[in-house]
C-alpha positions as a Markdown table, in Angstrom:
| # | Residue | x | y | z |
|---|---|---|---|---|
| 1 | Met | 0.2 | 0.0 | -0.1 |
| 2 | Leu | 1.3 | 3.4 | -1.1 |
| 3 | Arg | 2.0 | 6.2 | 1.6 |
| 4 | Tyr | 1.8 | 9.8 | -0.4 |
| 5 | Arg | 1.6 | 13.5 | -0.2 |
| 6 | Lys | -1.5 | 14.8 | -1.8 |
| 7 | Gly | -0.9 | 17.9 | -4.2 |
| 8 | Ile | -3.1 | 20.6 | -5.2 |
| 9 | Gln | -6.9 | 19.5 | -6.0 |
| 10 | Pro | -8.0 | 20.0 | -9.5 |
| 11 | Val | -9.9 | 23.5 | -9.9 |
| 12 | Glu | -12.9 | 21.5 | -11.4 |
| 13 | Leu | -13.4 | 19.9 | -7.8 |
| 14 | Thr | -13.3 | 23.1 | -5.7 |
| 15 | Ala | -15.7 | 24.7 | -7.7 |
| 16 | Leu | -17.9 | 21.9 | -7.5 |
| 17 | Gln | -17.6 | 21.7 | -3.9 |
| 18 | Ser | -18.9 | 25.0 | -3.4 |
| 19 | Thr | -21.9 | 24.4 | -5.3 |
| 20 | Pro | -24.7 | 23.4 | -2.7 |
| 21 | Gly | -26.3 | 19.8 | -3.1 |
| 22 | Ser | -23.3 | 18.7 | -5.1 |
| 23 | Thr | -22.3 | 14.9 | -4.7 |
| 24 | Trp | -19.3 | 12.7 | -6.3 |
| 25 | Gly | -22.8 | 10.8 | -8.2 |
| 26 | Ser | -23.5 | 14.2 | -9.7 |
| 27 | Val | -19.8 | 14.8 | -10.8 |
| 28 | Gly | -19.6 | 14.8 | -14.7 |
| 29 | His | -17.1 | 13.1 | -17.0 |
| 30 | Asp | -14.7 | 15.9 | -17.7 |
| 31 | Ile | -14.3 | 16.6 | -14.0 |
| 32 | Lys | -13.8 | 12.9 | -13.0 |
| 33 | Ala | -11.1 | 12.9 | -15.8 |
| 34 | Ala | -9.4 | 15.9 | -14.2 |
| 35 | Val | -9.5 | 14.1 | -10.7 |
| 36 | Arg | -8.2 | 11.1 | -12.3 |
| 37 | Gln | -5.4 | 12.6 | -13.8 |
| 38 | Ala | -4.0 | 14.5 | -10.6 |
| 39 | Leu | -4.7 | 11.0 | -8.7 |
| 40 | Val | -2.1 | 9.6 | -11.1 |
| 41 | Arg | 0.4 | 12.5 | -10.7 |
| 42 | Asp | 0.4 | 12.8 | -6.9 |
| 43 | Gln | 0.7 | 8.6 | -6.7 |
| 44 | Gly | 3.1 | 8.2 | -9.1 |
| 45 | Ala | 0.9 | 6.5 | -11.6 |
| 46 | Leu | 0.3 | 3.7 | -9.0 |
| 47 | Cys | -2.8 | 2.3 | -7.4 |
| 48 | Ala | -3.2 | 3.4 | -3.8 |
| 49 | Tyr | -3.6 | 0.0 | -2.6 |
| 50 | Cys | -2.0 | -2.6 | -4.7 |
| 51 | Glu | 0.9 | -0.5 | -6.2 |
| 52 | Arg | 0.3 | -1.7 | -9.7 |
| 53 | Arg | 0.5 | 0.8 | -12.8 |
| 54 | Ile | -2.7 | 3.0 | -13.2 |
| 55 | Thr | -3.2 | 5.5 | -15.9 |
| 56 | Gly | -5.6 | 8.4 | -16.1 |
| 57 | Asp | -6.9 | 7.9 | -19.9 |
| 58 | Asp | -9.7 | 6.0 | -21.3 |
| 59 | Asp | -10.1 | 2.8 | -23.2 |
| 60 | Glu | -11.0 | 2.2 | -26.7 |
| 61 | Arg | -14.6 | 2.3 | -25.3 |
| 62 | Gly | -14.3 | 5.3 | -23.4 |
| 63 | Arg | -14.2 | 3.7 | -20.3 |
| 64 | Pro | -11.9 | 4.6 | -17.6 |
| 65 | Arg | -8.8 | 2.5 | -17.2 |
| 66 | Met | -8.8 | 3.2 | -13.1 |
| 67 | Lys | -11.4 | 3.9 | -10.5 |
| 68 | Val | -11.5 | 6.9 | -8.0 |
| 69 | Glu | -11.9 | 5.5 | -4.4 |
| 70 | His | -13.3 | 7.2 | -1.5 |
| 71 | Trp | -11.2 | 6.0 | 1.6 |
| 72 | Arg | -14.3 | 6.8 | 3.7 |
| 73 | Ala | -17.4 | 5.9 | 1.9 |
| 74 | Gln | -19.0 | 8.5 | -0.2 |
| 75 | Ser | -22.1 | 8.2 | 1.7 |
| 76 | Ser | -20.9 | 9.6 | 5.0 |
| 77 | Ser | -21.5 | 13.2 | 5.1 |
| 78 | Ala | -19.3 | 15.6 | 2.6 |
| 79 | Glu | -16.6 | 13.0 | 2.2 |
| 80 | Gly | -17.8 | 12.4 | -1.5 |
| 81 | Leu | -16.2 | 15.5 | -2.4 |
| 82 | Arg | -13.1 | 15.9 | 0.0 |
| 83 | Trp | -9.8 | 15.6 | -1.7 |
| 84 | Arg | -7.6 | 13.8 | 0.8 |
| 85 | Asn | -10.6 | 11.5 | 1.0 |
| 86 | Leu | -10.3 | 10.3 | -3.0 |
| 87 | Leu | -7.7 | 7.8 | -4.1 |
| 88 | Gly | -6.5 | 6.4 | -7.5 |
| 89 | Val | -7.0 | 2.6 | -7.9 |
| 90 | Cys | -6.9 | -0.1 | -10.5 |
| 91 | Leu | -10.0 | -2.0 | -11.6 |
| 92 | Gly | -9.1 | -4.6 | -9.2 |
| 93 | Gly | -9.5 | -7.7 | -11.6 |
| 94 | Thr | -12.3 | -8.1 | -14.2 |
| 95 | Asn | -13.8 | -11.5 | -15.6 |
| 96 | Val | -11.7 | -13.3 | -12.7 |
| 97 | Pro | -12.6 | -15.9 | -10.1 |
| 98 | Arg | -14.2 | -13.8 | -6.7 |
| 99 | Gly | -10.9 | -14.7 | -4.8 |
| 100 | Glu | -8.9 | -13.0 | -7.3 |
| 101 | Leu | -10.6 | -9.6 | -6.9 |
| 102 | His | -8.5 | -7.1 | -5.0 |
| 103 | Cys | -8.4 | -3.5 | -4.0 |
| 104 | Asp | -11.8 | -1.5 | -4.0 |
| 105 | Ser | -13.2 | -4.3 | -6.2 |
| 106 | Ser | -12.6 | -6.9 | -3.3 |
| 107 | Arg | -13.3 | -4.1 | -0.6 |
| 108 | Gly | -16.6 | -2.6 | -1.2 |
| 109 | Asn | -17.6 | -0.5 | 1.3 |
| 110 | Ala | -15.6 | -2.2 | 4.3 |
| 111 | Pro | -14.0 | 0.2 | 6.8 |
| 112 | Leu | -10.4 | 0.3 | 6.4 |
| 113 | Phe | -7.7 | 1.1 | 9.2 |
| 114 | Leu | -4.6 | 2.0 | 7.2 |
| 115 | His | -4.4 | 4.9 | 5.2 |
| 116 | Pro | -2.4 | 6.0 | 2.0 |
| 117 | Val | -2.2 | 9.6 | 2.4 |
| 118 | Glu | 0.2 | 11.2 | 4.6 |
| 119 | Gly | -1.3 | 12.9 | 7.7 |
| 120 | Glu | -5.0 | 11.0 | 7.5 |
| 121 | Gly | -4.2 | 8.3 | 9.5 |
| 122 | Pro | -2.0 | 5.1 | 10.5 |
| 123 | Asp | 1.1 | 5.0 | 8.0 |
| 124 | Pro | 1.1 | 1.6 | 6.2 |
| 125 | Ile | 4.9 | 1.6 | 6.0 |
| 126 | Asp | 4.9 | 1.4 | 9.9 |
| 127 | His | 2.2 | -1.8 | 10.1 |
| 128 | Leu | 3.6 | -3.7 | 6.8 |
| 129 | Ser | 6.3 | -6.5 | 5.7 |
| 130 | Tyr | 6.9 | -8.3 | 2.5 |
| 131 | Thr | 8.1 | -11.7 | 1.9 |
| 132 | Ala | 10.5 | -12.4 | -0.9 |
| 133 | Gly | 7.6 | -14.4 | -2.0 |
| 134 | Gly | 5.8 | -11.2 | -2.9 |
| 135 | Glu | 3.3 | -12.0 | 0.4 |
| 136 | Val | 2.2 | -8.5 | 2.2 |
| 137 | Arg | 1.9 | -9.3 | 6.3 |
| 138 | Ala | 1.1 | -7.3 | 9.2 |
| 139 | Ser | 4.4 | -6.2 | 10.9 |
| 140 | Thr | 3.0 | -5.0 | 14.0 |
| 141 | Gly | 0.1 | -7.9 | 15.2 |
| 142 | His | -2.5 | -5.0 | 15.1 |
| 143 | Pro | -6.0 | -6.8 | 14.0 |
| 144 | Asp | -7.1 | -4.0 | 12.1 |
| 145 | Val | -4.4 | -4.3 | 9.7 |
| 146 | Asp | -5.2 | -8.1 | 9.2 |
| 147 | Arg | -8.6 | -7.0 | 8.3 |
| 148 | Asp | -7.4 | -4.6 | 6.1 |
| 149 | Leu | -5.1 | -7.1 | 4.2 |
| 150 | Arg | -8.5 | -9.2 | 3.7 |
| 151 | Ala | -10.5 | -6.6 | 3.0 |
| 152 | Leu | -8.5 | -5.6 | 0.1 |
| 153 | Asn | -7.3 | -9.0 | -1.0 |
| 154 | Leu | -3.5 | -7.7 | -1.3 |
| 155 | Asn | -2.1 | -11.1 | -1.2 |
| 156 | Ala | -4.5 | -12.1 | -4.3 |
| 157 | Ala | -2.1 | -14.6 | -6.2 |
| 158 | Val | -1.7 | -12.1 | -9.3 |
| 159 | Leu | -0.2 | -9.6 | -6.9 |
| 160 | Arg | 2.0 | -12.2 | -5.1 |
| 161 | Arg | 3.3 | -13.0 | -8.5 |
| 162 | Gly | 3.8 | -9.7 | -9.7 |
| 163 | Arg | 5.8 | -8.9 | -6.4 |
| 164 | Gln | 7.9 | -11.8 | -6.6 |
| 165 | Ala | 8.7 | -11.0 | -10.1 |
| 166 | Val | 9.7 | -7.6 | -9.2 |
| 167 | Tyr | 12.0 | -8.8 | -6.3 |
| 168 | Asp | 13.7 | -11.4 | -8.6 |
| 169 | Glu | 14.6 | -8.7 | -11.1 |
| 170 | Leu | 15.5 | -5.8 | -8.6 |
| 171 | Arg | 17.9 | -8.9 | -6.8 |
| 172 | Ala | 19.4 | -9.9 | -10.3 |
| 173 | Arg | 20.2 | -6.2 | -11.0 |
| 174 | Leu | 21.8 | -5.4 | -7.9 |
| 175 | Lys | 24.0 | -8.4 | -7.9 |
| 176 | Arg | 25.2 | -7.1 | -11.1 |
| 177 | His | 26.4 | -4.3 | -9.5 |
| 178 | Gly | 27.7 | -6.2 | -6.6 |
| 179 | Phe | 25.1 | -4.9 | -4.4 |
| 180 | Thr | 26.8 | -2.1 | -3.2 |
| 181 | Val | 25.5 | 0.6 | -1.1 |
| 182 | Ala | 25.7 | 2.9 | -3.8 |
| 183 | Ala | 23.6 | 0.8 | -5.9 |
| 184 | Leu | 21.1 | 0.3 | -3.2 |
| 185 | Arg | 20.5 | 3.7 | -2.2 |
| 186 | His | 20.0 | 4.6 | -6.3 |
| 187 | Ala | 17.3 | 1.8 | -6.1 |
| 188 | Glu | 15.6 | 3.2 | -3.0 |
| 189 | Gln | 15.9 | 6.9 | -4.4 |
| 190 | Ala | 14.1 | 5.6 | -7.4 |
| 191 | Ser | 11.4 | 3.8 | -5.7 |
| 192 | Arg | 10.6 | 6.9 | -3.5 |
| 193 | Ala | 10.5 | 9.3 | -6.7 |
| 194 | Gly | 7.9 | 12.0 | -5.5 |
| 195 | Ser | 4.7 | 13.3 | -7.5 |
| 196 | Gly | 4.9 | 13.5 | -11.5 |
| 197 | Pro | 7.1 | 11.0 | -12.8 |
| 198 | Pro | 5.6 | 7.3 | -12.7 |
| 199 | Arg | 7.0 | 5.1 | -9.5 |
| 200 | Pro | 8.2 | 1.8 | -10.3 |
| 201 | Glu | 5.6 | -0.9 | -9.7 |
| 202 | Phe | 5.2 | -2.0 | -6.1 |
| 203 | Ala | 7.3 | 0.6 | -5.1 |
| 204 | Glu | 6.7 | 0.2 | -1.4 |
| 205 | Phe | 7.5 | -3.3 | -1.8 |
| 206 | Val | 10.9 | -2.5 | -3.4 |
| 207 | Ser | 11.6 | 0.1 | -0.8 |
| 208 | Tyr | 11.0 | -2.2 | 2.2 |
| 209 | His | 13.4 | -4.9 | 0.9 |
| 210 | Val | 16.1 | -2.3 | 0.0 |
| 211 | Arg | 16.1 | -0.7 | 3.4 |
| 212 | Arg | 16.4 | -4.4 | 4.6 |
| 213 | Trp | 19.4 | -4.6 | 2.5 |
| 214 | Leu | 21.2 | -1.3 | 3.5 |
| 215 | Arg | 20.4 | -2.2 | 7.5 |
| 216 | Lys | 22.2 | -5.6 | 6.9 |
| 217 | Arg | 25.3 | -3.4 | 5.4 |
| 218 | Gly | 25.0 | -1.0 | 8.3 |
| 219 | Ala | 23.8 | 1.7 | 5.9 |
| 220 | Ala | 20.1 | 2.2 | 6.8 |
């Protein structure tokens, strides 16, 4: 799960927030498109939950290739239009068995504990660990973290395979560079890039393992 800093909200959303009676359901296509683009910008083009690539454009049928997710259910007072409550997430799987749905497609309206946005709730970095095999685990034993992992199905097979492939490629690349501290720091910097340029898929997963290798070398 990401942890990122929110940028400035789209002016189109600001105008809508000042319009009495406006809800997310009343938002038109152009405003939703502007919100998607701003979310992609802030999140480095990664899903806020699973950290796979997202894009703000539409497919060939004019359908969005991502979702705008409400961390707190949009039915809760004014949360439907609050910028810091909006997240960019992937489609979460289509035409797959129920057990493979993930992110918002798995969550539904289940409450969450961890929050991807800085300053909005518990930091996923403080509560999650990752195995070399691509599994996400609750590192603090907090029961609400396990609940989040189940609600979002962040250990769906497709996500575990994706993380493991990234781990294997990262380890092979670092090995070619001698697993030096300099190479590790470069990998860490790339995974931590700010808003704007796309971050590598599963960026927090990568950062977790790079930090672990740096600690082993006394360079964390």
